N, C-alpha and C positions, 0 to 999 in steps of 0.2 A: 454412483458417482453425482461430483458434484461440481459445479461453478466457483470459487470463491475469490469474491474481492481484495485485499485487505489495503486499508487507506490507511493516512495519519501524517500527521505535520513531519517533515525534514527532522532525520533522530530520532525516530521514532525504535528503527530496528526493520523496517520492511525489507531492504534487499537483505539482510544479516538472517532473515527467518524465509527469506526464497530461497536462502543459497544451501539453507537447510533443508526446506523440503527437497527440491531440485537433487541434492545430495541422498535424499531418503528415496530418488525414483519416480516425483513427480512432476507432472511438465506444468512450467512457470513461463510467464511474462514479466520482465520489471519494465515496462513501460516510460522508462528513466531512460534507456536504453534501445537501441538498434531504429530510432524514427516511429517511434512508435507515438510520436507526440508533433504537433503541425507548430512554424512559426508563435503561432501566437497561444503556445502552449497546453489547449486542448488535445485528446487523442485524437487519431485521424479515425475520424466515424466508419467510412467504411473498414478500412482493415479490422477494428475492434469486430465491426457483424460479420466480419469473414472470422475470425479467430474463437468465436464465441459461438458461431454455427458450425462448424467443423470439430471441436473440443469439448464432450460432455463433460470432460474432466481435467480444470485446470484452476492455478492460482494466478492470479493477475497479481499487479502490486503497482500502485501512484495515488496519484491525489491530483486531478486538474478538474476546472469548472465543470469540463460537459460528460462528466464521469455520471451524473446524476439520473442522465439519460438513458444508461446501462444495466442499471439496478434491477430494471425486473426480471435482466438475462443472467442475472448471478444469482446463487440459492441463498449466496451469504455474503453478506458484506461486514466485512471483518475493520471493526476503527485501534490499531495501536495506539497508544497513547501514553505520558510521561511526562512528566509536570517538566514547565518551561527550562528547569535551572539542566537538568537534562538533557533536552535535547537542545542545550545553546554549547554545553561543553561536550558531546557526542560528535555535531557539528565540526566543532571547533578543532578536535584533535582525529576528525580521521583520513584517514589517506585516500580512499575510493573512490570518494566524491567533493570536487570544490564547493559544492553550494554552502554555505556557511562561514565561508574564511571571511567573508570580508562582515566591518561594521555592519555594513549598510542591511547586506544580507541576514543580517541574525536580527539585525530590528524586524527587517520584513516576517521574518516566521514569528517575531513574537506577536503582530498584528495579527498573522493564520493563526496565531492559536489565540487569539483573541474574538475574530473574524468570523473564521473559519472551520477549526477546530468543531464549536457546538452545533456544523450544519451536514459534519459530519457524524458526529455524534445523533443525530436526530437520524437520518438514510443510513447507520448500524443496525443489523441485528444481531451483533456481539461489540464489547469494543473489550478487550486482552488490556491488560496492563505491559507494556514494552521491557520495562524492566525487569519481569522475568525473566530465569533463564529462556536461550533462546530452543532447547530441546523441547522444555515441559509447553511452547507456544507452537512449538512445529507437531506436536503431541496432540495439540487443539485440532486445531486447525487440518489433519489428517483423519481425528474422528468427522470433522465438516464434511472432507471430500468422500468419505464414506458411508458417508447419507444415501440415499434412495431419495431421488425425487419425484 
């Protein structure tokens, strides 16, 4: 059993991947929902600590500045990535999350791809192409979850 963090830019497919893993019966937490982030957009550290202490097998998704404080508590940090054009197309057309719907937010995504994604890449233990079929991505994450720690 393992703990896996799935991180990446908006539009990379994190939520879709988590939905597939949840459908397959895995414990998942999308930190974009249910108050996992504070007003400053960082994770609620005591809450995340409690989750990771209680769950020997869980897939968490999110991209926040303080996630690096938790890398040592994850067995795998998976960067889900896609070309900028794909990210921008996805956020412009999705109906499940309003982020990326404005020109200002899309400019922010462009800046994050330049400035933040390289940092995520350095901290990742594995990078997956978010353009791959979600079932293939879920298969990879399932293999990571099955690894003994």
